[in-house]
C-alpha positions in Angstrom: 30.2 -6.9 -0.5 27.9 -6.8 -3.5 25.6 -4.6 -1.4 27.9 -1.8 -2.1 26.8 -1.8 -5.7 23.1 -1.5 -4.8 21.7 1.9 -5.3 20.4 3.5 -2.2 16.9 4.8 -2.5 15.9 7.8 -0.4 12.5 9.4 -0.2 10.9 12.1 1.9 8.4 9.9 3.7 5.4 12.2 3.7 2.1 10.5 4.5 1.1 10.7 0.9 4.4 9.1 -0.3 4.0 6.5 2.5 0.6 5.6 1.0 2.1 5.2 -2.5 5.0 3.1 -1.2 2.5 0.9 0.7 0.3 0.5 -2.4 3.4 -0.4 -4.5 4.2 -3.1 -1.9 0.6 -4.3 -2.0 0.3 -4.3 -5.8 3.6 -6.0 -6.2 2.8 -8.7 -3.6 1.4 -11.0 -6.2 4.4 -10.5 -8.4 2.9 -8.2 -11.1 1.8 -4.6 -11.5 -0.3 -3.5 -14.5 -0.8 -0.2 -16.2 -4.1 0.4 -14.4 -2.3 0.1 -11.0 0.4 2.5 -12.2 -2.3 5.0 -13.1 -4.0 4.6 -9.7 -0.7 5.2 -8.0 -0.2 8.4 -9.9 -3.7 9.6 -8.9 -2.9 8.9 -5.2 0.1 11.2 -5.3 -2.3 14.1 -5.9 -2.7 16.9 -8.5 0.8 18.3 -8.2 2.5 14.9 -8.7 5.2 14.4 -11.3 6.4 11.2 -13.0 9.7 11.8 -11.1 7.8 11.7 -7.8 6.0 8.4 -8.8 9.3 6.9 -10.0 11.0 7.9 -6.7 8.2 6.2 -4.7 8.4 3.0 -6.8 12.2 2.9 -6.6 12.0 3.3 -2.9 9.4 0.6 -2.5 11.5 -1.8 -4.6 14.6 -1.1 -2.5 13.0 -1.4 0.9 11.4 -4.6 2.2 8.0 -4.0 3.8 9.4 -4.7 7.3 12.2 -2.2 6.9 9.8 0.4 5.5 7.3 -0.1 8.3 10.0 0.3 11.0 10.9 3.6 9.4 7.5 5.0 8.6 5.2 3.8 11.4 6.5 6.2 14.0 6.0 9.1 11.6 2.3 8.5 11.0 -0.6 9.3 13.2 -3.5 6.9 13.8 -5.7 8.4 11.0 -2.9 8.2 8.5 -2.2 4.6 9.3 -5.8 3.7 9.0 -6.1 5.5 5.7 -3.1 3.7 4.3 -4.3 0.3 5.5 -7.8 0.8 4.1 -6.4 1.8 0.7 -4.2 -1.3 0.7 -7.2 -3.5 1.5 -9.3 -1.8 -1.2 -6.5 -2.2 -3.7 -6.0 -5.9 -2.8 -9.7 -6.6 -3.2 -10.3 -4.6 -6.4 -10.3 -7.7 -8.5 -12.8 -9.4 -6.2 -10.5 -11.3 -3.9 -7.2 -10.5 -2.2 -4.4 -13.0 -3.0 -2.8 -14.8 -0.1 0.4 -12.7 -0.5 -1.6 -9.5 -0.3 -3.5 -10.7 2.8 -0.2 -11.5 4.5 1.1 -8.1 3.7 -2.0 -6.3 4.9 -1.7 -8.3 8.2 2.0 -7.2 8.5 1.0 -3.6 8.0 -1.9 -3.8 10.5 0.4 -5.3 13.1 3.1 -2.7 12.6 0.6 0.1 12.7 -1.0 -1.2 15.9 -4.4 -1.7 14.3 -6.4 -4.6 15.7 -8.7 -7.0 13.9 -11.5 -5.7 16.1 -10.9 -2.1 15.0 -10.5 -3.1 11.3 -13.5 -5.4 11.1 -16.3 -2.8 10.4 -14.1 -1.1 7.8 -13.3 -4.5 6.2 -17.0 -5.3 6.0 -17.7 -2.0 4.3 -15.0 -2.7 1.7 -16.2 -6.2 1.1 -19.7 -4.8 0.4 -18.3 -2.0 -1.8 -16.3 -4.5 -3.9 -19.1 -7.2 -4.2 -20.4 -6.1 -7.5 -22.1 -9.4 -8.1 -25.0 -8.0 -6.1 -25.7 -5.8 -9.1 -26.4 -8.8 -11.3 -28.9 -10.4 -9.0 
């Protein structure tokens, strides 16, 4: 009954909006989102993005659990779009050096829903690990 009072979030699930929603899910997986992450989301929306567009994506992501979102969006995306979204999620999760367990679980959930196997993802993952291993610059 109280579900009637919950606002219904709707969003045109373009591939770019799907990326932003996915990143919001990923960034929020550890329970917090900082200003730097918000700025990154805004840049992902592209040069014609508005604050209203970003707010709509965030509202949608908060209203839809990842499983519900994935069931809706996965059939609308092609393989390249799915790969792009997942790689951006992994890069975001690893940006502080190590992906938190909640972020790892979410990435696995997305990979499974998108039909992307570990074998397909491994070379990309290795590249992202190398990209984010800035400790090599101090050696």
